[in-house]
Each structure stands twice: as C-alpha cells, then as structure tokens.
Gaussian input, Z-matrix of N, CA and C with variables (Angstrom, degrees):
# hf/3-21g

backbone

0 1
 N
 C     1     B1
 C     2     B2     1     A1
 N     3     B3     2     A2     1     D1
 C     4     B4     3     A3     2     D2
 C     5     B5     4     A4     3     D3
 N     6     B6     5     A5     4     D4
 C     7     B7     6     A6     5     D5
 C     8     B8     7     A7     6     D6
 N     9     B9     8     A8     7     D7
 C    10    B10     9     A9     8     D8
 C    11    B11    10    A10     9     D9
 N    12    B12    11    A11    10    D10
 C    13    B13    12    A12    11    D11
 C    14    B14    13    A13    12    D12
 N    15    B15    14    A14    13    D13
 C    16    B16    15    A15    14    D14
 C    17    B17    16    A16    15    D15
 N    18    B18    17    A17    16    D16
 C    19    B19    18    A18    17    D17
 C    20    B20    19    A19    18    D18
 N    21    B21    20    A20    19    D19
 C    22    B22    21    A21    20    D20
 C    23    B23    22    A22    21    D21
 N    24    B24    23    A23    22    D22
 C    25    B25    24    A24    23    D23
 C    26    B26    25    A25    24    D24
 N    27    B27    26    A26    25    D25
 C    28    B28    27    A27    26    D26
 C    29    B29    28    A28    27    D27
 N    30    B30    29    A29    28    D28
 C    31    B31    30    A30    29    D29
 C    32    B32    31    A31    30    D30
 N    33    B33    32    A32    31    D31
 C    34    B34    33    A33    32    D32
 C    35    B35    34    A34    33    D33
 N    36    B36    35    A35    34    D34
 C    37    B37    36    A36    35    D35
 C    38    B38    37    A37    36    D36
 N    39    B39    38    A38    37    D37
 C    40    B40    39    A39    38    D38
 C    41    B41    40    A40    39    D39
 N    42    B42    41    A41    40    D40
 C    43    B43    42    A42    41    D41
 C    44    B44    43    A43    42    D42
 N    45    B45    44    A44    43    D43
 C    46    B46    45    A45    44    D44
 C    47    B47    46    A46    45    D45
 N    48    B48    47    A47    46    D46
 C    49    B49    48    A48    47    D47
 C    50    B50    49    A49    48    D48
 N    51    B51    50    A50    49    D49
 C    52    B52    51    A51    50    D50
 C    53    B53    52    A52    51    D51
 N    54    B54    53    A53    52    D52
 C    55    B55    54    A54    53    D53
 C    56    B56    55    A55    54    D54
 N    57    B57    56    A56    55    D55
 C    58    B58    57    A57    56    D56
 C    59    B59    58    A58    57    D57
 N    60    B60    59    A59    58    D58
 C    61    B61    60    A60    59    D59
 C    62    B62    61    A61    60    D60
 N    63    B63    62    A62    61    D61
 C    64    B64    63    A63    62    D62
 C    65    B65    64    A64    63    D63
 N    66    B66    65    A65    64    D64
 C    67    B67    66    A66    65    D65
 C    68    B68    67    A67    66    D66
 N    69    B69    68    A68    67    D67
 C    70    B70    69    A69    68    D68
 C    71    B71    70    A70    69    D69
 N    72    B72    71    A71    70    D70
 C    73    B73    72    A72    71    D71
 C    74    B74    73    A73    72    D72
 N    75    B75    74    A74    73    D73
 C    76    B76    75    A75    74    D74
 C    77    B77    76    A76    75    D75
 N    78    B78    77    A77    76    D76
 C    79    B79    78    A78    77    D77
 C    80    B80    79    A79    78    D78
 N    81    B81    80    A80    79    D79
 C    82    B82    81    A81    80    D80
 C    83    B83    82    A82    81    D81
 N    84    B84    83    A83    82    D82
 C    85    B85    84    A84    83    D83
 C    86    B86    85    A85    84    D84
 N    87    B87    86    A86    85    D85
 C    88    B88    87    A87    86    D86
 C    89    B89    88    A88    87    D87
 N    90    B90    89    A89    88    D88
 C    91    B91    90    A90    89    D89
 C    92    B92    91    A91    90    D90
 N    93    B93    92    A92    91    D91
 C    94    B94    93    A93    92    D92
 C    95    B95    94    A94    93    D93
 N    96    B96    95    A95    94    D94
 C    97    B97    96    A96    95    D95
 C    98    B98    97    A97    96    D96
 N    99    B99    98    A98    97    D97
 C   100   B100    99    A99    98    D98
 C   101   B101   100   A100    99    D99
 N   102   B102   101   A101   100   D100
 C   103   B103   102   A102   101   D101
 C   104   B104   103   A103   102   D102
 N   105   B105   104   A104   103   D103
 C   106   B106   105   A105   104   D104
 C   107   B107   106   A106   105   D105
 N   108   B108   107   A107   106   D106
 C   109   B109   108   A108   107   D107
 C   110   B110   109   A109   108   D108
 N   111   B111   110   A110   109   D109
 C   112   B112   111   A111   110   D110
 C   113   B113   112   A112   111   D111
 N   114   B114   113   A113   112   D112
 C   115   B115   114   A114   113   D113
 C   116   B116   115   A115   114   D114
 N   117   B117   116   A116   115   D115
 C   118   B118   117   A117   116   D116
 C   119   B119   118   A118   117   D117
 N   120   B120   119   A119   118   D118
 C   121   B121   120   A120   119   D119
 C   122   B122   121   A121   120   D120
 N   123   B123   122   A122   121   D121
 C   124   B124   123   A123   122   D122
 C   125   B125   124   A124   123   D123
 N   126   B126   125   A125   124   D124
 C   127   B127   126   A126   125   D125
 C   128   B128   127   A127   126   D126
 N   129   B129   128   A128   127   D127
 C   130   B130   129   A129   128   D128
 C   131   B131   130   A130   129   D129
 N   132   B132   131   A131   130   D130
 C   133   B133   132   A132   131   D131
 C   134   B134   133   A133   132   D132
 N   135   B135   134   A134   133   D133
 C   136   B136   135   A135   134   D134
 C   137   B137   136   A136   135   D135
 N   138   B138   137   A137   136   D136
 C   139   B139   138   A138   137   D137
 C   140   B140   139   A139   138   D138
 N   141   B141   140   A140   139   D139
 C   142   B142   141   A141   140   D140
 C   143   B143   142   A142   141   D141
 N   144   B144   143   A143   142   D142
 C   145   B145   144   A144   143   D143
 C   146   B146   145   A145   144   D144
 N   147   B147   146   A146   145   D145
 C   148   B148   147   A147   146   D146
 C   149   B149   148   A148   147   D147
 N   150   B150   149   A149   148   D148
 C   151   B151   150   A150   149   D149
 C   152   B152   151   A151   150   D150
 N   153   B153   152   A152   151   D151
 C   154   B154   153   A153   152   D152
 C   155   B155   154   A154   153   D153
 N   156   B156   155   A155   154   D154
 C   157   B157   156   A156   155   D155
 C   158   B158   157   A157   156   D156
 N   159   B159   158   A158   157   D157
 C   160   B160   159   A159   158   D158
 C   161   B161   160   A160   159   D159
 N   162   B162   161   A161   160   D160
 C   163   B163   162   A162   161   D161
 C   164   B164   163   A163   162   D162
 N   165   B165   164   A164   163   D163
 C   166   B166   165   A165   164   D164
 C   167   B167   166   A166   165   D165
 N   168   B168   167   A167   166   D166
 C   169   B169   168   A168   167   D167
 C   170   B170   169   A169   168   D168
 N   171   B171   170   A170   169   D169
 C   172   B172   171   A171   170   D170
 C   173   B173   172   A172   171   D171
 N   174   B174   173   A173   172   D172
 C   175   B175   174   A174   173   D173
 C   176   B176   175   A175   174   D174
 N   177   B177   176   A176   175   D175
 C   178   B178   177   A177   176   D176
 C   179   B179   178   A178   177   D177
 N   180   B180   179   A179   178   D178
 C   181   B181   180   A180   179   D179
 C   182   B182   181   A181   180   D180
 N   183   B183   182   A182   181   D181
 C   184   B184   183   A183   182   D182
 C   185   B185   184   A184   183   D183
 N   186   B186   185   A185   184   D184
 C   187   B187   186   A186   185   D185
 C   188   B188   187   A187   186   D186
 N   189   B189   188   A188   187   D187
 C   190   B190   189   A189   188   D188
 C   191   B191   190   A190   189   D189
 N   192   B192   191   A191   190   D190
 C   193   B193   192   A192   191   D191
 C   194   B194   193   A193   192   D192
 N   195   B195   194   A194   193   D193
 C   196   B196   195   A195   194   D194
 C   197   B197   196   A196   195   D195
 N   198   B198   197   A197   196   D196
 C   199   B199   198   A198   197   D197
 C   200   B200   199   A199   198   D198
 N   201   B201   200   A200   199   D199
 C   202   B202   201   A201   200   D200
 C   203   B203   202   A202   201   D201
 N   204   B204   203   A203   202   D202
 C   205   B205   204   A204   203   D203
 C   206   B206   205   A205   204   D204
 N   207   B207   206   A206   205   D205
 C   208   B208   207   A207   206   D206
 C   209   B209   208   A208   207   D207
 N   210   B210   209   A209   208   D208
 C   211   B211   210   A210   209   D209
 C   212   B212   211   A211   210   D210
 N   213   B213   212   A212   211   D211
 C   214   B214   213   A213   212   D212
 C   215   B215   214   A214   213   D213
 N   216   B216   215   A215   214   D214
 C   217   B217   216   A216   215   D215
 C   218   B218   217   A217   216   D216
 N   219   B219   218   A218   217   D217
 C   220   B220   219   A219   218   D218
 C   221   B221   220   A220   219   D219
 N   222   B222   221   A221   220   D220
 C   223   B223   222   A222   221   D221
 C   224   B224   223   A223   222   D222
 N   225   B225   224   A224   223   D223
 C   226   B226   225   A225   224   D224
 C   227   B227   226   A226   225   D225
 N   228   B228   227   A227   226   D226
 C   229   B229   228   A228   227   D227
 C   230   B230   229   A229   228   D228
 N   231   B231   230   A230   229   D229
 C   232   B232   231   A231   230   D230
 C   233   B233   232   A232   231   D231
 N   234   B234   233   A233   232   D232
 C   235   B235   234   A234   233   D233
 C   236   B236   235   A235   234   D234
 N   237   B237   236   A236   235   D235
 C   238   B238   237   A237   236   D236
 C   239   B239   238   A238   237   D237
 N   240   B240   239   A239   238   D238
 C   241   B241   240   A240   239   D239
 C   242   B242   241   A241   240   D240
 N   243   B243   242   A242   241   D241
 C   244   B244   243   A243   242   D242
 C   245   B245   244   A244   243   D243
 N   246   B246   245   A245   244   D244
 C   247   B247   246   A246   245   D245
 C   248   B248   247   A247   246   D246
 N   249   B249   248   A248   247   D247
 C   250   B250   249   A249   248   D248
 C   251   B251   250   A250   249   D249
 N   252   B252   251   A251   250   D250
 C   253   B253   252   A252   251   D251
 C   254   B254   253   A253   252   D252
 N   255   B255   254   A254   253   D253
 C   256   B256   255   A255   254   D254
 C   257   B257   256   A256   255   D255

   B1=1.4370
   B2=1.5282
   B3=1.3300
   B4=1.4569
   B5=1.5165
   B6=1.3152
   B7=1.4594
   B8=1.5180
   B9=1.3192
   B10=1.4631
   B11=1.5076
   B12=1.3062
   B13=1.4689
   B14=1.5162
   B15=1.3345
   B16=1.4697
   B17=1.5283
   B18=1.3119
   B19=1.4629
   B20=1.5284
   B21=1.3224
   B22=1.4748
   B23=1.5206
   B24=1.3425
   B25=1.4640
   B26=1.5257
   B27=1.3276
   B28=1.4637
   B29=1.5259
   B30=1.3151
   B31=1.4679
   B32=1.5341
   B33=1.3416
   B34=1.4608
   B35=1.5334
   B36=1.3267
   B37=1.4626
   B38=1.5159
   B39=1.3336
   B40=1.4618
   B41=1.5287
   B42=1.3115
   B43=1.4543
   B44=1.5315
   B45=1.3272
   B46=1.4601
   B47=1.5342
   B48=1.3232
   B49=1.4577
   B50=1.5270
   B51=1.3281
   B52=1.4661
   B53=1.5268
   B54=1.3195
   B55=1.4702
   B56=1.5240
   B57=1.3354
   B58=1.4624
   B59=1.5259
   B60=1.3342
   B61=1.4638
   B62=1.5206
   B63=1.3180
   B64=1.4632
   B65=1.5266
   B66=1.3259
   B67=1.4635
   B68=1.5259
   B69=1.3135
   B70=1.4567
   B71=1.5339
   B72=1.3120
   B73=1.4635
   B74=1.5174
   B75=1.3192
   B76=1.4695
   B77=1.5294
   B78=1.3199
   B79=1.4689
   B80=1.5288
   B81=1.3408
   B82=1.4596
   B83=1.5229
   B84=1.3268
   B85=1.4632
   B86=1.5155
   B87=1.3277
   B88=1.4609
   B89=1.5251
   B90=1.3295
   B91=1.4585
   B92=1.5229
   B93=1.3221
   B94=1.4638
   B95=1.5181
   B96=1.3170
   B97=1.4626
   B98=1.5198
   B99=1.3307
   B100=1.4608
   B101=1.5189
   B102=1.3456
   B103=1.4574
   B104=1.5270
   B105=1.3173
   B106=1.4620
   B107=1.5280
   B108=1.3206
   B109=1.4684
   B110=1.5276
   B111=1.3197
   B112=1.4661
   B113=1.5260
   B114=1.3306
   B115=1.4672
   B116=1.5252
   B117=1.3278
   B118=1.4736
   B119=1.5192
   B120=1.3105
   B121=1.4681
   B122=1.5319
   B123=1.3386
   B124=1.4577
   B125=1.5215
   B126=1.3347
   B127=1.4605
   B128=1.5241
   B129=1.3205
   B130=1.4622
   B131=1.5238
   B132=1.3336
   B133=1.4646
   B134=1.5275
   B135=1.3261
   B136=1.4562
   B137=1.5257
   B138=1.3341
   B139=1.4575
   B140=1.5271
   B141=1.3203
   B142=1.4566
   B143=1.5223
   B144=1.3235
   B145=1.4653
   B146=1.5270
   B147=1.3056
   B148=1.4681
   B149=1.5311
   B150=1.3425
   B151=1.4522
   B152=1.5233
   B153=1.3339
   B154=1.4564
   B155=1.5276
   B156=1.3184
   B157=1.4653
   B158=1.5200
   B159=1.3328
   B160=1.4619
   B161=1.5258
   B162=1.3306
   B163=1.4655
   B164=1.5270
   B165=1.3247
   B166=1.4607
   B167=1.5264
   B168=1.3228
   B169=1.4631
   B170=1.5295
   B171=1.3354
   B172=1.4643
   B173=1.5233
   B174=1.3332
   B175=1.4573
   B176=1.5264
   B177=1.3230
   B178=1.4594
   B179=1.5239
   B180=1.3266
   B181=1.4603
   B182=1.5243
   B183=1.3317
   B184=1.4702
   B185=1.5266
   B186=1.3325
   B187=1.4668
   B188=1.5227
   B189=1.3241
   B190=1.4677
   B191=1.5249
   B192=1.3241
   B193=1.4641
   B194=1.5299
   B195=1.3343
   B196=1.4613
   B197=1.5192
   B198=1.3291
   B199=1.4520
   B200=1.5325
   B201=1.3161
   B202=1.4611
   B203=1.5228
   B204=1.3465
   B205=1.4668
   B206=1.5222
   B207=1.3146
   B208=1.4680
   B209=1.5283
   B210=1.3095
   B211=1.4607
   B212=1.5370
   B213=1.3280
   B214=1.4596
   B215=1.5272
   B216=1.3336
   B217=1.4633
   B218=1.5195
   B219=1.3275
   B220=1.4577
   B221=1.5231
   B222=1.3178
   B223=1.4678
   B224=1.5210
   B225=1.3395
   B226=1.4677
   B227=1.5230
   B228=1.3282
   B229=1.4597
   B230=1.5282
   B231=1.3221
   B232=1.4586
   B233=1.5232
   B234=1.3225
   B235=1.4628
   B236=1.5227
   B237=1.3406
   B238=1.4581
   B239=1.5363
   B240=1.3289
   B241=1.4593
   B242=1.5145
   B243=1.3081
   B244=1.4615
   B245=1.5300
   B246=1.3246
   B247=1.4640
   B248=1.5260
   B249=1.3240
   B250=1.4623
   B251=1.5291
   B252=1.3015
   B253=1.4584
   B254=1.5088
   B255=1.2860
   B256=1.4722
   B257=1.4795
   A1=111.35
   A2=116.97
   A3=118.99
   A4=111.87
   A5=118.38
   A6=121.00
   A7=110.26
   A8=116.99
   A9=120.79
   A10=111.33
   A11=117.67
   A12=121.49
   A13=110.19
   A14=116.03
   A15=119.61
   A16=110.70
   A17=116.13
   A18=120.18
   A19=110.15
   A20=116.12
   A21=119.99
   A22=109.99
   A23=116.23
   A24=119.72
   A25=110.63
   A26=117.63
   A27=121.18
   A28=111.00
   A29=116.19
   A30=120.91
   A31=110.38
   A32=115.72
   A33=119.74
   A34=110.69
   A35=116.99
   A36=121.59
   A37=110.60
   A38=116.92
   A39=120.63
   A40=110.43
   A41=116.53
   A42=121.65
   A43=110.43
   A44=117.16
   A45=121.15
   A46=111.09
   A47=116.60
   A48=120.52
   A49=110.37
   A50=116.19
   A51=119.99
   A52=111.58
   A53=116.95
   A54=121.01
   A55=110.43
   A56=116.83
   A57=120.20
   A58=110.56
   A59=116.79
   A60=120.82
   A61=111.58
   A62=116.31
   A63=120.61
   A64=110.57
   A65=116.47
   A66=120.26
   A67=110.72
   A68=116.95
   A69=120.88
   A70=110.04
   A71=117.49
   A72=121.06
   A73=111.76
   A74=116.70
   A75=120.99
   A76=109.62
   A77=116.58
   A78=120.41
   A79=110.84
   A80=116.85
   A81=120.25
   A82=110.95
   A83=116.82
   A84=120.26
   A85=110.96
   A86=117.31
   A87=121.35
   A88=110.65
   A89=117.35
   A90=120.58
   A91=110.97
   A92=116.33
   A93=120.51
   A94=110.56
   A95=116.75
   A96=120.47
   A97=111.09
   A98=117.23
   A99=120.82
   A100=111.08
   A101=116.74
   A102=119.88
   A103=111.33
   A104=116.91
   A105=120.51
   A106=110.64
   A107=116.40
   A108=120.08
   A109=111.10
   A110=116.80
   A111=120.63
   A112=110.42
   A113=116.51
   A114=120.06
   A115=111.09
   A116=117.68
   A117=120.48
   A118=110.61
   A119=116.50
   A120=120.83
   A121=110.45
   A122=116.51
   A123=119.29
   A124=111.86
   A125=116.91
   A126=119.83
   A127=110.76
   A128=117.32
   A129=120.04
   A130=110.78
   A131=117.46
   A132=121.53
   A133=111.71
   A134=116.70
   A135=122.50
   A136=110.92
   A137=116.07
   A138=122.81
   A139=108.71
   A140=115.94
   A141=121.30
   A142=109.58
   A143=115.88
   A144=120.05
   A145=109.76
   A146=115.89
   A147=121.51
   A148=111.29
   A149=117.32
   A150=120.95
   A151=110.68
   A152=116.65
   A153=120.76
   A154=110.26
   A155=116.60
   A156=120.78
   A157=110.78
   A158=116.74
   A159=120.77
   A160=111.11
   A161=117.22
   A162=121.27
   A163=110.17
   A164=116.78
   A165=120.35
   A166=110.84
   A167=116.39
   A168=120.12
   A169=110.58
   A170=116.99
   A171=120.65
   A172=110.60
   A173=116.48
   A174=120.24
   A175=110.76
   A176=117.57
   A177=121.58
   A178=110.88
   A179=117.22
   A180=120.74
   A181=110.09
   A182=116.69
   A183=121.13
   A184=110.32
   A185=116.79
   A186=120.47
   A187=110.59
   A188=117.84
   A189=120.48
   A190=111.26
   A191=117.26
   A192=120.55
   A193=111.07
   A194=116.29
   A195=120.16
   A196=110.80
   A197=116.79
   A198=121.15
   A199=110.81
   A200=116.49
   A201=120.79
   A202=111.05
   A203=116.22
   A204=119.87
   A205=110.54
   A206=116.85
   A207=120.67
   A208=111.08
   A209=117.25
   A210=121.25
   A211=109.80
   A212=116.47
   A213=120.57
   A214=110.74
   A215=117.22
   A216=120.63
   A217=111.33
   A218=116.10
   A219=120.01
   A220=110.40
   A221=116.92
   A222=120.01
   A223=110.99
   A224=116.97
   A225=120.16
   A226=109.99
   A227=117.31
   A228=120.47
   A229=111.48
   A230=117.01
   A231=120.03
   A232=111.11
   A233=116.92
   A234=120.99
   A235=109.85
   A236=117.55
   A237=120.90
   A238=110.90
   A239=116.05
   A240=120.15
   A241=111.18
   A242=116.55
   A243=120.29
   A244=110.58
   A245=117.75
   A246=121.42
   A247=110.71
   A248=117.63
   A249=121.30
   A250=110.79
   A251=115.70
   A252=120.22
   A253=113.44
   A254=119.32
   A255=122.05
   A256=112.05
   D1=-31.50
   D2=-179.18
   D3=-68.03
   D4=-27.99
   D5=177.96
   D6=-65.21
   D7=-40.91
   D8=177.87
   D9=-64.12
   D10=-41.39
   D11=179.63
   D12=-66.52
   D13=-42.08
   D14=178.63
   D15=-63.76
   D16=-38.58
   D17=179.66
   D18=-65.15
   D19=-42.00
   D20=178.45
   D21=-63.88
   D22=-42.37
   D23=179.45
   D24=-66.42
   D25=-38.64
   D26=177.28
   D27=-62.94
   D28=-44.30
   D29=178.84
   D30=-64.54
   D31=-40.20
   D32=178.60
   D33=-64.97
   D34=-42.29
   D35=178.03
   D36=-62.82
   D37=-41.38
   D38=178.10
   D39=-63.86
   D40=-42.42
   D41=178.82
   D42=-61.47
   D43=-43.83
   D44=179.42
   D45=-65.36
   D46=-39.78
   D47=178.41
   D48=-63.73
   D49=-44.87
   D50=177.47
   D51=-63.01
   D52=-39.83
   D53=179.07
   D54=-65.33
   D55=-40.71
   D56=178.93
   D57=-64.90
   D58=-40.29
   D59=177.43
   D60=-63.92
   D61=-41.51
   D62=178.73
   D63=-65.60
   D64=-41.66
   D65=179.01
   D66=-64.00
   D67=-39.40
   D68=178.82
   D69=-66.46
   D70=-40.02
   D71=177.00
   D72=-63.24
   D73=-41.77
   D74=178.23
   D75=-64.83
   D76=-40.63
   D77=178.57
   D78=-60.76
   D79=-44.58
   D80=179.76
   D81=-64.01
   D82=-41.06
   D83=177.89
   D84=-63.38
   D85=-41.90
   D86=179.29
   D87=-64.65
   D88=-41.69
   D89=178.34
   D90=-63.47
   D91=-43.07
   D92=179.17
   D93=-62.25
   D94=-45.73
   D95=178.81
   D96=-63.29
   D97=-41.41
   D98=178.88
   D99=-63.15
   D100=-45.75
   D101=-179.88
   D102=-63.07
   D103=-40.49
   D104=178.76
   D105=-63.72
   D106=-43.99
   D107=179.19
   D108=-65.93
   D109=-41.52
   D110=179.08
   D111=-63.21
   D112=-41.05
   D113=178.66
   D114=-64.82
   D115=-42.03
   D116=176.38
   D117=-61.69
   D118=-41.88
   D119=-179.28
   D120=-64.89
   D121=-45.78
   D122=179.14
   D123=-64.93
   D124=-37.66
   D125=177.64
   D126=-64.19
   D127=-35.58
   D128=179.51
   D129=-69.38
   D130=-24.38
   D131=177.76
   D132=-85.29
   D133=-4.27
   D134=-179.14
   D135=60.90
   D136=42.10
   D137=178.72
   D138=-88.15
   D139=140.54
   D140=-179.01
   D141=-85.48
   D142=138.44
   D143=176.05
   D144=-71.31
   D145=153.37
   D146=-178.11
   D147=-58.92
   D148=-41.69
   D149=-179.30
   D150=-61.79
   D151=-43.43
   D152=179.66
   D153=-65.18
   D154=-41.45
   D155=178.42
   D156=-60.68
   D157=-45.69
   D158=-179.01
   D159=-62.65
   D160=-39.33
   D161=179.34
   D162=-63.77
   D163=-47.16
   D164=179.85
   D165=-65.35
   D166=-37.66
   D167=178.02
   D168=-62.71
   D169=-43.48
   D170=177.70
   D171=-61.99
   D172=-40.37
   D173=177.87
   D174=-62.47
   D175=-41.49
   D176=179.81
   D177=-65.47
   D178=-42.66
   D179=178.63
   D180=-62.12
   D181=-43.69
   D182=178.77
   D183=-62.64
   D184=-42.67
   D185=179.17
   D186=-63.64
   D187=-40.64
   D188=177.54
   D189=-64.17
   D190=-41.47
   D191=177.64
   D192=-62.47
   D193=-44.22
   D194=178.13
   D195=-64.11
   D196=-38.20
   D197=178.65
   D198=-62.49
   D199=-43.12
   D200=177.97
   D201=-63.19
   D202=-41.54
   D203=179.43
   D204=-64.35
   D205=-42.50
   D206=178.41
   D207=-66.27
   D208=-38.69
   D209=177.79
   D210=-60.76
   D211=-43.14
   D212=179.25
   D213=-63.59
   D214=-40.48
   D215=178.68
   D216=-65.08
   D217=-43.53
   D218=179.22
   D219=-62.39
   D220=-43.96
   D221=178.53
   D222=-62.19
   D223=-39.01
   D224=178.60
   D225=-65.97
   D226=-43.52
   D227=178.55
   D228=-64.67
   D229=-40.27
   D230=177.36
   D231=-63.80
   D232=-37.15
   D233=177.86
   D234=-65.97
   D235=-40.35
   D236=178.09
   D237=-63.76
   D238=-44.03
   D239=179.17
   D240=-63.81
   D241=-40.30
   D242=178.98
   D243=-65.54
   D244=-37.03
   D245=179.77
   D246=-69.58
   D247=-37.00
   D248=178.90
   D249=-71.46
   D250=-31.60
   D251=-178.11
   D252=-73.86
   D253=-17.09
   D254=-177.17
   D255=-85.35

C-alpha cells in the first residue's frame, strides 16, 4: 500500500513542479509584455532614457570645463597683450 501512496505523492510533486514552471513562464511573459508596453508608452511621450541623459550630461560638463579653460587662456592672452601695449 505504501508504494501506491508514494506513487501518488510523486505524481503530485511532479504536477506541482510543472505548475510552478508554467507559472514562472507566464510571469516572465507578462513582465516582457509589460516592459515592451511601458517602453512604447515612454517613447510616445518623448522621454529620454537615463543612459542618454547621463551621456549628454557628461558632454555638457566636459564642454563647461573646456569653456572655463579657454576663458582662462583668453584672459591670460589679453593680460599679455595689455602688458605689451603699455
């Protein structure tokens, strides 16, 4: 009699494992569909992705640094010209 009970428990365990796998697959499909829909929605709003924002921000910081360096050079050159002119 214990063999029959073990067989039923084995079949039940297999059924639960298969159900868990199916549920996990459905969850992944739902997440993928949600992410795709969210991305389409955000694209329709013309929202910038974080990576793109960070890249442009880095470019702006670099441009500001270069601008400051050029400003310092121009001021130094203007000071030299003013000293020669006196």
